[in-house]
N, C-alpha and C positions, 0 to 999 in steps of 0.2 A: 173490399166494402171495409170503411174503415170506421171505428166507433169505438171512443176512447182509446183505449192501447191494443185495438186489433186491426189488423189489416193483412190483406191477403192477395194484394196483386200492386207487383213495383217493379217497377224498372230502374237497374243499374249496372253503371258502368265502368267496365274492366279491363286494366292497362297493365300486362306482366310485366318482368324485369326486363331491363336493356343487361344483357351481353358486356361483360368488361369489354375495352381498349384491350385488344393485346400491346405489348412492349416491343420496340426496336433498339436496342442495345448493341454492345459487342464487348467482348471478354480482352481487360488490356489490366496482363499480371503484368510482372517482373520478369525478365528471364524465360519467360513461354511465347514464344513467335508462334505468329498466326493462331493470335486466338478464337477468333469466326467471331458469327452472332451469338448471342444467348439472352436474346429476351422473348418473354415468359408471354403464356395464352392470359385472356379473360379468364376470369370467371362465369358461369351459366347466369343467368339471371334469374329469380323466381317467378314458380309457376301460379297461378288463381285455380285455387280448389277450394268448391262446394263441399260441403259436410252437414251430413243429417248428426240432428241435435234432440235429441227425445224431450230435452226439458223445457224449449222452445214453442210459442203457439201462437208468434205471428209475423210478419216480415216488416215491423214499424221501426226497428234498429233501422233496416239496409233502407227506409224510407227517410231517415233521416242521414244516413251518409251514403249514399248513393253511387258513389265514386271510390272506387276500389283500387287501388296500385301495388306491388308486390315491388319488396329492393331491387336495386340491382345489383350485378355482380359486379366486383375487384376489377380494376386496374392487373395488369401482368407486370410481375418485376424483372429484375434481371435477374442472373443467375439462372434461369428458365424458371422463373416461382409462377406459378400458376395463382390466377388471382383468387379469391372469395368467393364463393358462387353465393349469389342472392337467398334469404329463407323463403319458402312456398307461404305464402297468403291463404290461410285457411278460412272460409266466410261460411256461418255456421248458420244454416237454417233448420225451421220444421221440418218433422217428419209430414209427408204429404205435399211437398210440395215441387210443382213440375217448371222442370228449367227450359226455356225456347232462346233458340236464336233465328233472327231472321224470317220468321212465322215455325220453323222447325222446330219438332221437339227434339232436345238433347239428352235429356234423362230421366228419370224419376225417381225422386228420395223417399226412401220407404224404408230404410233401416239404421238403426244409433249408428255412427261413425261410418256409413256407405261414404263414398267421396267420386266425385263429377269432375276430371280433369276438363277448366270450360278457356284457361286463356295458357298458353307455350312462353314459358320464358326464352330471352332471346339465347341464342350460344355464343361463349365469348368468343372475344376476337382472336386472331392466331397471332402469334409474336413473329420478328421474325428466323428465330432459328426453325422456326416449325415450315420456311419455304427455303432454306436451304437443302442443293441439291449439286448433283456432281459439276455440273454445267453453271451456277449460280451458288456459288461458297459464301458471297458475301451479301446478300438481299438487303436490300436499303429500304423496306418497307413495310408494314406489321397493318394488319386488320384492327376496321374499329370494331366493338360489338356489336349484334345482332340487334335491332329492336324488339322488343316482347310485343304479343298479340295483343290487337285493341279488339274489344268486342263490345255489342250492348245486348246487356240479355231481358228478357223478359219472364220473371219466376211467378207462378201462381199459385196457391196455398187451397189445397183440398180436403178439408181435417178429415186425418184418417182413422180411422172406428174402428170397434167391433159390431155395437150396437148405436143406431143414430133414434132418438127422438124427433118426431112429425108427429104433427094436429095443429088444430088452428089455435088460433093466439086465448093464452088465459087456461089452457085444456088441463095444468098441472106439468108440465113437462118438468122446470127449471125447479118446484117442488118434488118431483119423482127422482132425479137427479143428486138433488141435496140428500134426500134420504138413503142412495144405496151408496153414495162416495162421497170424498170428505172436498170434493166443490163445494162452493157456495155461490153460486148466482143470483142475479137480483131476482126481489121474488115480492108481487106487488097482487091485489086485488083490482088490476086494471090489467086488459091485453097489451101487449109489446112491450111487455118489461124486459126482456131479451133481447138486445141490438145488433149482440154478437153470437156465433157458436164456442160453448161451454164445454169442456172437456173433464171431465173424470172417472177415475181406475174403479174400478168396482173387485172385488174377490169374492167368491160365492162357493161355497164346495169346492175349495183347492183351485179352482180357475178364474185366471186374474183378464179382466177385459177392459175395455175402454169403452167408456159412451159418449156421445155427442148428442149434447142440447141444441137443434137445431131453432132458430128464432122460427115463430107463427108463420106457416104461411099460408095466402090469404086469395078467394076465386082471384086466376086471374094471374097468378103468382107465371106458371111458364111459360107467358107472352111477355115477360117482363114488368109487370104491373106491381107496386110497393118495388121491395128489392128483390122481387121472387126471384132473376136470374142468378143472384150474388146466393142468392141462401139455399137454393136447390142445389147448385154445383155442391154444396159440402156432402150430398146424400151419397154423391156417388161415389164415393169411396169408401162405404159403409157396407157390411156384410149383413144385417140384418136389420131391420126398420120396427119397430116400435112405436103403432101408432096406438096416441092418447088420445080419445074420446070425454069429453065434459059433455053430460045426460041430459043436460039440460040446451045443447047446441051453440051456434057461435051467429050473431046479426042475423037473428030469424030464418036460420036453418035447425031441423032439429037433428038430433044423432045422427040416422039414418042419412040425414044428407049431407050434412060434413064430412063422414066416409065417404060419401060417393063423390064428393067435389073433391077432395085431398087425390083417391086412387084418379082420379082424372090427371090434376093437375100434374102428378106424377109421371102419369102415360106420355101426355103432351111436349113435355121437358125432356124426355126420356125411357121408351119404353123399355130398355132393360131394368130402367128403375122399379116398374107395375111386376116385374117377375124376380124381385128381391121377395126373400122371407120375410116375413110379415105378420106380426104380432095386434092384434085390437083389443086393446084394453079400456074398457072403464071407467072412468077416474073418477070420485068422488061421489065414493060408495056411501057413505054416509047421507049422503039425497033422497030423497024420498024418491026420485025419478030415474034414481041409476039403477035398482033392477030391473024396471021398465023396459030402460035403455036397453041393458044388458040383455035379454030375453028378445029383444026384437033384432037384436043385432046377430046374434046367435043364430036366427033362425034365416038372415037373410045374408049371411056371408056364411057359408057352411065351409069353402074353400080353406079359410085362415082360423087359425086360436084364435077365440073370442073367452078374454077373463075382464076379472070385474076386481076392482080393487081402489084403496082410498093411501094415497101416497101421505096425504098432510098426519093421517088417523094412521100410518101403517098400519093399513092391514090389507092381506093378499099381496104385498109385497113378494115375499117369498117364492110363494108359490109362481108367480111372474117372472123371476129370477129363474126359478128353478127351468121352466121352460125355455128363456133365453140359453141359459148353456146349454140344457138339450138339443138345439137348433144349432146353435153356434160348433157343435162338435163336430156337425155332420154341415157344415156351409165352408166353402174351398174360398182362400183370399183372392179378390178380384182383380184381377190382372188390367194398369191402366192400359186405353186403348194405344193403338201405334198410328192410326190412320195419317197421322202427319208427316210421320218419318219418311222417309223416299231415298233415292238415290241419290236425288241432286246435293246431298252432303259430303256425300266423295268422288263424285263427277272429275275427270280429268279436266284441268283450263288450261289451253294454250300456255307456253314459257311467255311470249310477250305478244302486245294486239299494236295496230300503226293506224293513227285515226288523223284526217287534218283536217283543221278547223277551216270554218269559214275567214278567219282571217290568216289565213295560212301556214298557221304552226301547227308542227306536227307531234303528235302528242305519243308515246309511246308507253303504254301500261302493260304490269303484268306484275302478279306476287315475287317472284325470280327477281325481276329487273329491280325491280328498288330494291329489295336485299343487297345485291351486288352492291346497289351504289351509296345503300346508306353503310354499309359496311370498308364503302375505301374511303381512304386517305387522303382528299385531293392535297393536301401540300408535300406530300411525297411524292417526286416524281416517276418510281418504278412502280408506284400503287395504282398512280391513272393508266404506265401502260397494259399493265400487268388486268387493268378492266375493261381496257380493249380487246386483250387476245379472249378473252371471255365475249365479248362481246359477237367475235368477230367465231370464234369454234360453235357459237348458237345458232348462227344463221341471221345474226338481227345488222349488220351491219348490207349483206347481200339483199335482206329484206327491204328493206331501208332504199338501197337503190334502183330494186324492180317497183316501188313504192312511185319512182318519181323526182324523188330526192336532189334538189339541186344545190350546187355552192350557194353557201349565207344563207342558207335557210336556216330556221329557228326550230330545236327540239326542244321539250319539255319530256323529262324521264325521273323517276322519282323524287320531285320534287325541286330539281334541277333544269338550268336551263343550257344546253350548249349550243354553239353556234356550227353547221354542218362545211366540211372541209375537204371531203374525202373522206371522211373518218368522224366519231367522236370527240376527239380530240380538238379542244379549242386551237391550242399551241401546233398542231401536229406540222402544217404548212409552216411556217414561221422554223421551229426547232424540232424537226424529223428524231432527234435524240429524245426530246419527251415524249415523244407517243410511242417508243420502243422501237423505231427504223432505223437505229443503228447496226450495223454487220459485225456479228464477231469472226475477228481476226482466226482463220486457218492454223495448225500449227506450223506447216511451214512457211507463211509469213511472217509467224512470232520468231520463228527460227533465224532468218533471213533479217531480222531488224536487227535481231542480237549479234550478229553475224558483224553488221554496220559499224553497231556502234561499238565492237571490238577492233573492228580496222582503224577508226577515227582515233581512238586512243595508241 
């Protein structure tokens, strides 16, 4: 629902920061032999975090700026210097915001300062010093930074308040909110002056509570008539309902009929709304018809507390607030339903999936496969060899052979195109050393070569 500066539904596009690239360098100092690798690791990319902010009441700012990116990590440096990590990006949202991803409820922001991590920044790539081993004392490769997560989220705001004001248009809800708080909603002597929920904070008898003025509900609202669904959903989060009634009725309905219509709309939209504690208040006590309507409703609706007041004249407001505080003290805070949450968010996915298209191209998909390729620097020979070794260890090459991949077939993985020649390495057939096929010499072979050189001298 959008009106003026109010917005309660928005789609945003999140990109976490990419990790910094690792550094490949070697220590070279005078009088120091065998300096070795000293390339540092890249810094971690920034996370994207959604945080509750009590001073916000709308998602309008995010509608104007839906694309959100966190800073990337910096590259690693020489002398084992780790790059600076990217700062986390904090996205402020009003309280009562529900966060959805792919139709699944990720979180419910209900408290000031509450945080929800929605996209993780990529890890920094490791420098060549990190790959130094006893068998490989001089690695000539480093990792690229891991890409940050990219997600599309739906944010839905449901006003979070203790007391919700409901009733037909022109029942005096905005006037009542003005009388009990510092809120200043639009007030006029014609219906539908309020086009979006207004919030106000009330202090009564040492107790503070939030009041929401919900725009006028009409008959058929539960079926989407007017802006029904967009209005009614904001009542779901309130603890107590204050039903204001115009003694002269509305649109041909008398006071009793108007109360029944509102009850019906609440029940049809959500059965739990009809079960909420509700106070029926006949407003405009200064009208001649108010006392008669009050007596009639008191006899008809004995399950609810029925009261009489005049918000404009300030008559009976204190008694109404006394009753509100009394009911709030024994009414728990509602918890948002989580039917949409399920194990699908945490299901274990295969490392890779192999499919062949109609054009004969073999597609290799998988989150880990994409990460391995994205973090490999294909300009470095040893980095490509390491990638092939990883694919062999996870069983990808064996799976490709089992899937019937032939020499010359085109493979697409991680956004890159490869030609199969018995390996994922494009140059393996022509240059075995490039693919990491070069066999290491044994100690006996090295000693034999050394002895041959001495003999030649």
